[in-house]
C-alpha positions, 0 to 999 in steps of 0.5 A: 362361480368365481373364478378364484374359487375354482382356483382355490379349489383346483389348488386343493384337488391338485394336493390329493394322492391321485383320482381315487381315494377311499374314505372312512366312516361309521354307519349307525350301528359303529361298524366303519365302512371304507368307500372309493370315492372318485376326485373329479379331474380338472376337465370334469369339474364343472360338469360336476356341479351339475345338479347341485349348484345349478341345473341342467339348463343353468338355473342357480340351485343356490338358496338362503334356506336351512338344507339348500345349496351354499354358494359356497359349496363345490362337490369335489368327488364322488362315491364309487360303489354307493350309487355315485353321492357326492362329496364337497368342500367349503371353501369358507371353511379353512381347515 
C-alpha cells in the first residue's frame, strides 16, 4: 500500500460525519432498505484491509482478472447488521 493513497483515504474519511453512516439501497423487488455501516477509525483502517487486499500472512490478494481485488480499492467500513459486508472506495475514481 502506498502512503499517499492512505493519506488520501484518511482525508475522505475525516470529512464523514462520525463512525456510523446509514446506506440506502434497493433490494431485488425494488424495496428501499437502510443498513448502518461502521466507518473505520484511522487506527483500524489497515486491519480492515485484511481478507481483501491481503491475507493474514500479508500475501497480496490483488489481481488483474475480472472479479479480482484491484490495487486502487480500499475498504472503508462494514455493515453492522447484515453480516459485515464491506464498502470500499476506488481512489482512481475522483467522484
